N, C-alpha and C positions, 0 to 999 in steps of 0.2 A: 554377832552383830551383822555379819554379811548375810546369814540366812534370814534374819529378821527383815533386813532392808529388801532382800529379794522378794519376800512375801508381800511387801507393800507396793511393789511395782504395778503401775496401771497401764504402762505402755513400754515398748521396746526402748532400750538404752544401750549405747555403745559401751563395750566392756571397759575401755580406758576411762570413759567419763564416769561410769559406775565406780570404778576403782578409786578415782580421784575424789569423788564425793564422799565415799564411805570410809576409805582408808587413808586419804590424804596424799596418795601417790598413784600416778596413772598406771604403774606396772605392778603394784603390790598384789593385786588380785590374781595375777598369773600363777603365783605359787600356791594359792588356795583353790584355784579352779577345779582341779581333779577331785579334791576332797568334797568340795561343795556339790559338784555334779553327782558324785556317788550318793551323798545324803539326799539330794533331791530325787534321784532315781529310786532310791530304796524307801523313802518315807513320804514323798509328796502324795496327797490323797488321790490324785489322778494318775500320775506316772507310776507310783508304787504298785497300784493294783494290776498293772500289766506284767508283773512278775519281777520286780526289782530284787536284786540280791542273787540272781542266777550266776552272775560273773563276779569274780573277786576284783577285777580291774576294768577300767574303761580305756579305750583307745583315745587318742587326741581328737579324732573326728567325733567319737561318741560324746566326749566332754562338751564339744561345741554344740552338738545336737541337743543335749539335755539342757544346757544353759540357754539356748535359743528358745526352748520350750517355755521357760519362765521369764523370758524377755531380755536376757543379757546377750547381746550380739556383738560381733566384731565391728560391724559398721551398720549404718541405717539400711534397712532392708527394702527391696522392691519385689513385687510379685510380677513376674513376666508372664504375660498372657497374649494369646493370638487367636483371632477368629471371630465368630458371630456373637458378640455381646454388646449391648447398649446399657449404659448406666448413667445415673444423674448424681451430681454432687453440687450442692448449694445452688440448685435451680438450673444448672447447665448440664446438658446431655451430651455424652461422648459415645462415639461408636468405635470400638476397638478395631474393627475392620478397616478404618481409615488410616491406621498406623501400620506400616510395613517395615520389617516382618512381624514386629510385635510391639507391645506397650509395656513399659515398666511402671507398675502402679505402686506408689509409695505406701508402705505399710500403714502409716498413720491415716491414710485416706479411707481405709477399708470400712471403718465404723461409720463413716459419714456418707457412704454411697448407697444408692438405692438401685437395685436391678430393674431395668425397664423392659428388656427383651433378650431372649437367648435364641438366636437364629442359628441353631446347630442341631445336627442329627445325633451327635454324641458329644460328651465332654471327656477329655483325657488329661490325666495328670502324668507328667513325665519326670523321672527321677533326676536325670543329668542334663547339663546345659547343652553340650554338643548335640546329643540326639534330639533335644527340643528344637534347636535351630534347623537341624537337618529335616525334621518332620514338618515344621511349619513352612519351610521353603519348598517342599516337594509335594506335600499332600494336597489334593484338590477336592477333598470332601468338604461338606459343610460341618465344620468342627469348632470346638472351643478348647484350646490347649492351655494348660497351666504348668509352668516349670516349678517343681518342688524344691530343688536344691538340696537333695538328700531328705532328711526327716522334715516333714512339714511341722511348723510350730503353730501356736495358738492363732496368730494372725491369719495364716493361710487357711486354717480350719474355719475361721469365722467367714472368710471369703467364700470358701466352698459351701459352707452352710447357707449362706445367702443365696447362692445359686440353687441349691437343693430346695430351699423353702419357696423361692420364686416359682420353680417348676411345679412343686406340689400344689401351689395356689392356682396354677393354670390348668392343672390336670394332665399335663404333657408327660409322657413316659420317655424321657430322654436318659439313656443309659450313661453311667459313669464307668470309665475304664482307667486302669493304671498300667503303665509300662515302665519297668525298671530292670535292674541287674538280676541275673540268675545267680544269686549268692545269698549268704546269710543276711546281709544288710538289706538287700532288695526285698526279700520275703518279710523281714521285720517291718520295713517301711509300709508295705502293703497292709499288713495286719493292723499296724498302728493306726493307719488312716481308716481302714474299714471299721474298726471297733469304735473309734472316737468321733467319726464324722460321716462316713458314707457306708451305711450297712449293706447296700446293694452293690458295692464296688466289685468289678470283675477284673482279673489280671489279663494282660495281653502279652504274647510273646515272652512268657516266663514259664515255659513248659518243656516237656521232653523233646517234641519235634524241633523246637528252636535250638535247643542245646545240641541235638544231633546234626542239624543243618549247618551250624557254625562251629562244630567241634574243633576244626583246625585252628580256630582263634582262641580257644579256651585256655585257661591257665590252671596249673596244678595248685593244690593247697596242702598245708601242713597237717600232720596228725592232730594237732591241737584244734585247728580250724574244723577238721572233720568231726571231732567230738562235739563242738558247738553245733555243727550242722545236724548231727545225729540226734541231739537233744530235741530238735524241732519235730521229730517223728513221734515223740511222746506228747506233743501238744496239739489238742484238737483244733485250736485256732488256725493251725497251719495245714489242715488236712487237704486243702486245695493244692498244696505244693508237695505233698508227700510223694507222689510218683516221680517228680523231677528231682527231689532231694535224694530218693533212693538211687536214681540214675547217676546223680553227681557223686554219691558215695562209691558206687560201683566203679566209675571211671576215674575218680579222684580229680575232678575238674569243676571249675566255676566259669561263668561267662559274663563279661562286662557288657553293658547295654550298647556301648559305642561300637562293638563288633557286629551288631545286627543292623541290617539295612532298614531304613525307615519303612515301617509297614504300610501297606495299602489297605486301609480299613474299609469294611463293608458298611452299608447303610444301617441305620438303627433297626433293631429287631432281628438282624441276621447274625449268624455266628461266624467266627473266623474258621477257615478251613486249614 
């Protein structure tokens, strides 16, 4: 019954509201959530083709990520954005740059907005909230930054797709970058986003030099985690990260994004040194 109702969702719904509507109790879904998330990951026509079934269990964070993908969320979601973007909703035009340091865009507004202008040299998605705010408060480039909050869900992908389609229509070659953790989850988020939404996406500060520069802040990982990490070396989708994964396995270390100073980005068309 729960799987059927999830498949019928047309928009995001808070988990407790979903539980109350379907099961008659606002907390009843909590016991089913891990099993439902595993089924979605392994058998959903979109999610499953990314390799569901590799793991026998999901962490609590992964359960939330999978459920968010199909529209069941803890609370109503906002997309936090900052920088050079103008969009129209119901005849009114808003400039994101007028909101400091950022604007929280309600998820339900995404389908109703029309992109009017992207005044940015590049667009960057940022995995975690603290680095997002550190970046938007310190960077002086012409950018458009989007906070992902871990795995992006369908709503965030629709928003990013609107940006990509607008730019394609103008003929502007504005690059998309992603900055995340140097760990299994960070690599997975990048590949997930690249495959489903942004085929030209490039990683930033998720490489060997960054790991070496901030090595003193890195954290050790368990043998089980190392086995998960090593499995990515057999996956061609992760070939961009194979050098840093090999370095991580040699050192037994992972690095969270919060340990890295907000990067100073170069203008579009240039490469990071």
